[in-house]
C-alpha positions as CSV (number, residue, x, y, z in Angstrom):
1,X,0.5,-29.0,-9.3
2,X,1.1,-30.0,-12.9
3,X,-1.3,-27.3,-14.2
4,X,0.6,-24.7,-12.2
5,X,4.0,-25.8,-13.6
6,X,2.5,-25.8,-17.1
7,X,1.4,-22.2,-16.6
8,X,4.9,-21.2,-15.5
9,X,6.3,-22.8,-18.6
10,X,3.7,-21.0,-20.7
11,X,4.8,-17.7,-19.2
12,X,8.3,-18.1,-20.6
13,X,7.1,-19.3,-24.0
14,X,5.6,-15.9,-24.8
15,X,8.4,-13.6,-25.9
16,X,6.7,-10.4,-25.0
17,X,5.6,-11.6,-21.5
18,X,9.1,-13.0,-20.8
19,X,10.6,-9.6,-21.8
20,X,8.2,-7.7,-19.6
21,X,9.0,-9.9,-16.6
22,X,12.8,-9.6,-17.0
23,X,12.4,-5.9,-17.5
24,X,10.4,-5.6,-14.3
25,X,12.8,-7.6,-12.3
26,X,15.8,-5.6,-13.6
27,X,14.2,-2.3,-12.5
28,X,13.3,-3.7,-9.1
29,X,16.9,-4.8,-8.6
30,X,17.9,-1.1,-9.2
31,X,15.4,-0.1,-6.6
32,X,16.9,-2.4,-4.0
33,X,20.4,-1.4,-4.8
34,X,19.5,2.3,-4.2
35,X,18.1,1.3,-0.8
36,X,21.6,0.3,0.3
37,X,23.8,3.1,-1.1
38,X,24.4,5.5,1.8
39,X,24.2,9.2,1.3
40,X,27.6,11.0,0.9
41,X,29.2,12.4,4.0
42,X,27.6,9.9,6.5
43,X,29.7,7.5,8.6
44,X,28.2,4.2,7.7
45,X,29.6,2.3,10.7
46,X,28.2,4.9,13.2
47,X,24.9,4.8,11.3
48,X,24.7,1.0,11.7
49,X,25.5,1.4,15.4
50,X,22.8,4.0,15.9
51,X,20.1,1.9,14.2
52,X,21.0,-1.4,16.0
53,X,18.5,-1.0,18.8
54,X,16.0,1.2,16.9
55,X,12.3,0.4,17.4
56,X,9.7,0.4,14.7
57,X,6.7,1.5,16.7
58,X,6.8,5.1,15.5
59,X,6.3,7.1,12.4
60,X,9.9,6.6,11.3
61,X,9.5,2.8,11.6
62,X,6.3,2.9,9.5
63,X,8.0,5.0,6.9
64,X,11.0,2.6,6.9
65,X,8.6,-0.3,6.3
66,X,7.3,1.2,3.1
67,X,10.7,2.1,1.7
68,X,12.3,-1.3,2.4
69,X,14.8,-0.2,5.1
70,X,16.2,2.6,2.9
71,X,15.3,5.2,5.5
72,X,17.2,3.5,8.4
73,X,20.1,3.0,5.9
74,X,20.1,6.8,5.1
75,X,20.3,5.7,1.5
76,X,19.9,7.8,-1.6
77,X,16.4,6.2,-2.0
78,X,15.5,7.0,1.7
79,X,12.3,8.8,0.8
80,X,11.2,5.9,-1.4
81,X,8.1,6.4,-3.5
82,X,6.1,7.7,-0.5
83,X,6.1,11.4,-1.6
84,X,4.4,10.3,-4.8
85,X,1.8,8.3,-2.8
86,X,1.3,11.3,-0.6
87,X,0.8,13.7,-3.6
88,X,-1.6,11.2,-5.2
89,X,-3.7,11.0,-2.0
90,X,-3.8,14.8,-1.6
91,X,-4.9,15.2,-5.2
92,X,-7.6,12.5,-4.8
93,X,-8.9,14.1,-1.6
94,X,-9.0,17.5,-3.3
95,X,-11.0,16.0,-6.1
96,X,-13.8,15.4,-3.5
97,X,-13.9,19.1,-2.3
98,X,-12.3,21.4,-4.9
99,X,-14.4,22.1,-8.0
100,X,-11.3,22.5,-10.2
101,X,-10.1,19.0,-9.5
102,X,-13.6,17.6,-9.8
103,X,-13.7,19.1,-13.3
104,X,-10.4,17.5,-14.2
105,X,-11.6,14.1,-13.1
106,X,-14.6,14.4,-15.4
107,X,-12.6,15.4,-18.5
108,X,-11.5,11.9,-19.4
109,X,-8.0,11.3,-20.8
110,X,-7.0,15.0,-20.9
111,X,-8.0,15.5,-17.3
112,X,-6.1,12.4,-16.3
113,X,-3.0,13.7,-17.9
114,X,-3.3,17.0,-16.2
115,X,-3.8,15.3,-12.8
116,X,-0.7,13.1,-13.5
117,X,1.3,16.3,-14.2
118,X,0.1,18.0,-11.0
119,X,0.9,14.9,-9.0
120,X,4.4,14.9,-10.3
121,X,4.8,18.6,-9.3
122,X,3.4,17.8,-5.9
123,X,5.9,14.8,-5.6
124,X,8.8,17.1,-6.2
125,X,7.6,19.6,-3.6
126,X,6.8,17.0,-0.9
127,X,10.1,15.3,-1.6
128,X,12.1,18.5,-1.1
129,X,10.3,19.3,2.2
130,X,10.8,15.7,3.5
131,X,14.4,15.6,2.3
132,X,15.1,18.8,4.3
133,X,13.5,17.1,7.4
134,X,15.7,14.1,6.9
135,X,18.9,16.2,6.9
136,X,17.8,17.8,10.2
137,X,17.3,14.3,11.7
138,X,20.6,13.0,10.4
139,X,22.4,15.9,11.9
140,X,20.9,15.2,15.3
141,X,21.9,11.5,15.4
142,X,25.1,10.7,17.3
143,X,26.7,7.6,18.9
144,X,28.3,8.3,22.3
145,X,28.6,12.0,21.4
146,X,30.1,11.4,17.9
147,X,27.7,12.6,15.1
148,X,27.1,10.3,12.2
149,X,27.7,13.3,9.9
150,X,31.3,14.5,10.7
151,X,31.6,18.1,11.9
152,X,33.8,18.9,9.0
153,X,31.2,17.8,6.5
154,X,28.2,19.6,8.1
155,X,27.1,22.8,6.6
156,X,24.9,24.4,4.0
157,X,26.6,22.7,1.1
158,X,26.0,19.2,2.6
159,X,22.4,20.0,3.4
160,X,21.6,21.3,-0.1
161,X,23.4,18.4,-1.8
162,X,21.6,15.8,0.4
163,X,18.2,17.4,-0.4
164,X,18.9,17.3,-4.1
165,X,20.1,13.7,-3.9
166,X,17.0,12.5,-2.0
167,X,14.6,14.5,-4.2
168,X,16.3,13.2,-7.3
169,X,16.1,9.6,-5.9
170,X,12.3,9.9,-5.4
171,X,11.8,11.4,-8.9
172,X,13.9,8.6,-10.4
173,X,11.9,5.9,-8.5
174,X,8.7,7.5,-9.7
175,X,10.1,7.2,-13.3
176,X,11.0,3.6,-12.7
177,X,7.5,2.9,-11.5
178,X,6.0,4.4,-14.6
179,X,8.4,2.4,-16.8
180,X,7.3,-0.8,-15.0
181,X,3.6,0.1,-15.6
182,X,4.2,0.9,-19.3
183,X,6.7,-1.8,-20.3
184,X,6.7,-4.3,-17.4
185,X,4.1,-6.2,-15.4
186,X,1.6,-4.7,-13.1
187,X,1.4,-1.3,-11.4
188,X,5.0,-0.2,-11.0
189,X,4.4,2.0,-7.9
190,X,2.7,-0.8,-6.1
191,X,5.5,-3.3,-7.0
192,X,8.1,-0.9,-5.7
193,X,6.3,-0.8,-2.3
194,X,5.7,-4.6,-2.5
195,X,9.4,-5.4,-3.1
196,X,10.4,-3.2,-0.1
197,X,8.1,-5.0,2.3
198,X,8.7,-8.5,1.0
199,X,12.5,-7.8,1.4
200,X,12.1,-8.2,5.1
201,X,10.5,-11.7,4.9
202,X,13.7,-13.7,4.7
203,X,15.1,-11.8,7.7
204,X,11.8,-12.5,9.6
205,X,12.1,-16.2,8.8
206,X,15.7,-16.2,10.0
207,X,14.6,-14.8,13.3
208,X,12.1,-17.6,13.7
209,X,14.8,-20.2,12.8
210,X,17.0,-18.7,15.5
211,X,14.2,-19.1,18.1
212,X,13.8,-22.8,17.1
213,X,17.6,-23.4,17.1
214,X,17.9,-21.8,20.6
215,X,15.1,-24.0,21.9
216,X,12.8,-21.1,22.6
217,X,10.1,-22.5,20.3
218,X,9.4,-26.0,19.1
219,X,9.0,-27.0,15.4
220,X,5.4,-28.0,16.0
221,X,4.5,-24.6,17.3
222,X,6.2,-23.0,14.3
223,X,4.1,-25.2,11.9
224,X,0.9,-24.2,13.8
225,X,1.9,-20.5,13.4
226,X,2.6,-20.9,9.7
227,X,-0.8,-22.7,9.2
228,X,-2.5,-19.9,11.0
229,X,-0.8,-17.4,8.7
230,X,-2.1,-19.3,5.6
231,X,-5.6,-19.0,6.9
232,X,-5.2,-15.3,7.5
233,X,-3.9,-14.8,4.0
234,X,-6.9,-16.8,2.6
235,X,-9.2,-14.5,4.6
236,X,-7.5,-11.4,3.2
237,X,-7.9,-12.8,-0.4
238,X,-11.6,-13.4,0.1
239,X,-12.3,-10.0,1.5
240,X,-10.2,-8.1,-1.0
241,X,-11.9,-9.9,-3.9
242,X,-15.4,-9.9,-2.4
243,X,-18.1,-8.0,-4.2
244,X,-21.9,-7.4,-4.2
245,X,-23.3,-7.2,-7.7
246,X,-26.3,-4.9,-8.4
247,X,-28.2,-5.7,-11.6
248,X,-28.8,-2.8,-14.0
249,X,-31.2,-3.2,-16.9
250,X,-31.0,-1.1,-20.0
251,X,-34.2,-0.5,-21.9
252,X,-34.4,-1.2,-25.6
253,X,-34.0,1.8,-27.9
254,X,-34.5,1.7,-31.7
255,X,-32.3,4.1,-33.7
256,X,-32.9,3.6,-37.4
257,X,-32.5,-0.1,-38.0
258,X,-30.3,-0.7,-35.0
259,X,-31.6,-1.8,-31.6
260,X,-29.7,-0.6,-28.5
261,X,-30.1,-1.9,-24.9
262,X,-32.3,-4.6,-23.7
263,X,-29.5,-6.2,-21.7
264,X,-28.7,-6.6,-18.0
265,X,-25.3,-5.6,-16.6
266,X,-24.0,-5.5,-13.1
267,X,-22.4,-2.9,-10.9
268,X,-19.8,-4.6,-8.7
269,X,-19.7,-3.0,-5.2
270,X,-16.5,-4.1,-3.3
271,X,-16.7,-5.2,0.3
272,X,-13.4,-3.4,0.8
273,X,-13.6,-0.3,-1.5
274,X,-11.1,1.6,0.6
275,X,-8.3,-0.9,0.2
276,X,-5.3,-0.5,2.5
277,X,-5.8,3.3,3.0
278,X,-7.7,3.2,6.3
279,X,-4.9,1.3,8.0
280,X,-2.3,3.7,6.6
281,X,-4.3,6.7,7.8
282,X,-5.0,5.2,11.3
283,X,-1.5,3.9,11.8
284,X,0.0,7.3,10.9
285,X,-2.1,9.0,13.5
286,X,-1.6,6.4,16.1
287,X,2.2,6.7,15.8
288,X,2.1,10.5,16.4
289,X,1.7,10.4,20.2
290,X,4.6,8.0,20.7
291,X,6.8,9.9,18.3
292,X,6.1,13.2,20.1
293,X,6.5,11.6,23.6
294,X,9.9,10.2,22.6
295,X,11.2,13.7,22.5
296,X,10.8,13.9,26.3
297,X,12.7,10.9,27.7
298,X,13.3,12.5,31.1
299,X,9.6,13.3,31.9
300,X,8.3,10.4,34.0
301,X,4.6,11.2,33.5
302,X,4.9,11.4,29.7
303,X,6.9,8.2,29.6
304,X,4.3,6.4,31.6
305,X,1.6,7.8,29.3
306,X,3.6,6.5,26.3
307,X,3.0,2.9,27.4
308,X,-0.6,3.2,26.4
309,X,0.5,4.0,22.8
310,X,2.8,1.0,22.3
311,X,1.3,-1.2,19.6
312,X,1.1,-4.2,22.0
313,X,-1.1,-2.3,24.4
314,X,-4.9,-3.2,24.5
315,X,-5.8,0.5,24.7
316,X,-3.8,1.1,21.5
317,X,-5.5,-1.8,19.7
318,X,-9.0,-0.6,20.7
319,X,-8.4,3.0,19.6
320,X,-6.6,1.8,16.4
321,X,-9.5,-0.5,15.5
322,X,-12.1,2.3,15.9
323,X,-10.0,4.6,13.8
324,X,-9.8,2.0,11.0
325,X,-13.5,1.5,10.9
326,X,-14.0,5.3,10.7
327,X,-11.4,5.8,8.0
328,X,-12.9,2.9,6.0
329,X,-16.2,4.7,5.7
330,X,-14.5,8.0,5.2
331,X,-12.3,6.8,2.3
332,X,-15.1,4.9,0.7
333,X,-17.2,8.0,0.7
334,X,-14.6,10.1,-1.1
335,X,-13.6,7.4,-3.6
336,X,-17.0,6.1,-4.6
337,X,-19.9,8.5,-5.3
338,X,-23.3,6.8,-5.7
339,X,-24.8,10.0,-7.1
340,X,-22.4,10.0,-10.0
341,X,-23.1,6.3,-10.7
342,X,-26.9,7.0,-10.6
343,X,-26.6,10.0,-12.9
344,X,-24.5,8.0,-15.5
345,X,-27.0,5.1,-15.4
346,X,-29.9,7.6,-16.0
347,X,-28.1,9.2,-19.0
348,X,-27.4,5.7,-20.6
349,X,-31.0,4.6,-20.1
350,X,-30.2,2.1,-17.3
351,X,-32.1,1.4,-14.1
352,X,-32.2,-1.0,-11.2
353,X,-35.3,-3.1,-11.3
354,X,-37.8,-1.9,-8.7
355,X,-36.0,1.3,-8.1
356,X,-36.7,4.7,-9.7
357,X,-33.8,6.4,-11.5
358,X,-32.1,9.4,-10.0
359,X,-32.2,10.1,-6.3
360,X,-33.8,6.8,-5.2
361,X,-31.2,4.9,-7.2
362,X,-28.4,6.9,-5.5
363,X,-29.9,6.2,-2.1
364,X,-30.3,2.5,-2.9
365,X,-26.7,2.1,-3.9
366,X,-25.5,4.1,-0.9
367,X,-27.5,1.9,1.4
368,X,-26.1,-1.3,0.1
369,X,-22.5,0.1,0.1
370,X,-22.9,1.2,3.7
371,X,-24.1,-2.3,4.7
372,X,-21.3,-4.3,2.9
373,X,-18.6,-1.8,4.1
374,X,-19.4,-2.6,7.8
375,X,-18.0,-6.2,7.7
376,X,-15.2,-5.1,5.5
377,X,-14.2,-2.4,8.0
378,X,-14.4,-4.9,10.9
379,X,-12.2,-7.3,9.0
380,X,-9.6,-4.6,8.3
381,X,-9.6,-3.7,12.0
382,X,-9.0,-7.3,13.0
383,X,-6.2,-7.8,10.4
384,X,-4.6,-4.6,11.6
385,X,-4.4,-5.5,15.3
386,X,-3.4,-9.2,14.6
387,X,0.4,-8.5,14.7
388,X,0.0,-7.1,18.3
389,X,-1.7,-10.3,19.4
390,X,0.7,-12.8,17.8
391,X,3.6,-10.8,19.2
392,X,2.2,-11.4,22.7
393,X,2.6,-15.1,22.0
394,X,6.3,-14.9,21.3
395,X,6.4,-14.3,17.6
396,X,9.3,-12.1,16.6
397,X,8.4,-8.5,15.7
398,X,9.5,-8.7,12.1
399,X,7.6,-11.9,11.4
400,X,4.5,-10.6,13.3
401,X,4.1,-7.9,10.7
402,X,3.3,-10.5,8.0
403,X,0.3,-11.7,10.0
404,X,-1.7,-8.6,9.2
405,X,-1.8,-4.9,9.0
406,X,-0.5,-2.9,6.1
407,X,2.2,-5.4,5.1
408,X,-0.1,-8.3,4.5
409,X,-2.8,-6.3,2.7
410,X,-0.2,-4.7,0.3
411,X,1.5,-8.1,-0.4
412,X,-1.7,-9.9,-1.1
413,X,-3.2,-7.1,-3.1
414,X,-0.2,-6.5,-5.3
415,X,0.4,-10.2,-5.8
416,X,-3.2,-10.6,-7.1
417,X,-2.9,-7.6,-9.4
418,X,0.4,-8.9,-10.9
419,X,-1.0,-12.4,-11.3
420,X,-4.0,-10.9,-13.1
421,X,-1.7,-9.1,-15.5
422,X,0.2,-12.3,-16.3
423,X,-3.1,-14.2,-16.6
424,X,-4.4,-11.7,-19.2
425,X,-1.3,-12.1,-21.3
426,X,-1.7,-15.9,-21.2
427,X,-5.4,-15.9,-22.1
428,X,-4.8,-13.4,-25.0
429,X,-2.5,-16.0,-26.6
430,X,-4.8,-18.9,-25.8
431,X,-2.7,-20.4,-23.0
432,X,-4.3,-21.7,-19.8
433,X,-3.9,-19.4,-16.9
434,X,-3.1,-20.1,-13.3
435,X,-6.7,-20.6,-12.2
436,X,-9.1,-23.3,-13.4
437,X,-11.6,-20.7,-14.5
438,X,-9.0,-18.9,-16.5
439,X,-9.7,-15.7,-14.7
440,X,-8.2,-13.8,-11.8
441,X,-10.3,-10.9,-10.7
442,X,-8.4,-7.6,-10.6
443,X,-8.6,-5.6,-7.4
444,X,-8.9,-2.5,-9.6
């Protein structure tokens, strides 16, 4: 414990690191403030009334989770940073199938700058389309026949103004994320999503306290639940950090009087190369049926069918788990290309002992990656469906989200990345880090 407190003191001894942390916190405060400033022309009291009994088991609930409640608040940051994430994913997917984007990915720093520019353009386009969809949804919401957007306010001017405000809010958040990355601590985009999700944790703990105060749950059971949560977090850390290292030997080459090569390096293959993306893809698709069926509240057959797509349903959990396993392999395939790795090794004179360079090396790496991805995909599936199981045992809905799924993976992943950034600053100035080894592995 004393080592940890010493590391905290060391953080604030370094002027640059202290400034970066304060700068990051200040920008994150701005992000949270923007999530509570309601759009002009909306009756805030009616909006609060309309969202009081709103469920989170649909696409809107998933979106609201990532933007920290700004969507349900109809705030100026209602779109959050998600249009940027969507644009980044689209560009990345296109890099696997479109030759132009494949060429950009291979052009080094110039290609990266071009991809960043295209991602920004895509963010503006997606933000505008989503903002227009938000205006349509807001105009359709009413409380006992009274619209949350007064009739006198409705019109083309309000729609255009709202679209501009929401789009500008996303662009501003994208800029804030880039500033945090350049002048703050860690990946700014990830920290913005992180702060939005962790914002719900105090409210989730308050719900649990109310259950204890009401006598619904004993303190002993609550302690057991928290211990179980700690073990789940430990498992997530182990899997997200787990790697299989492949030795690569470089032959000696003599150029003039200099000797190159003759060393052994390692290719780290991650157990969970896909990260949190399989859960996001699968969850988005699984929410579509219930979202569509909610538009037909008077159809008894469709409403009975919707019960199978509630996240606490065993059918939902089974299909959800299968989709996560599929998307884990799918996203791993497009984000890691064994052929490119094998070609680069061959160009640099490297080889895996006992494996011929070229095609056999590519097949060898692909075979190992396929094997280690299987347990990683199963673990992702288990973590994703855990909230449904703990909810069945009386854990409140908000608190159950922190037992698994997208929330837990993002929180753990971003926390480890940020800790690694702080650790590197400490070690550069010859201070002890937070870990005994002096190193925290970066998820990147």
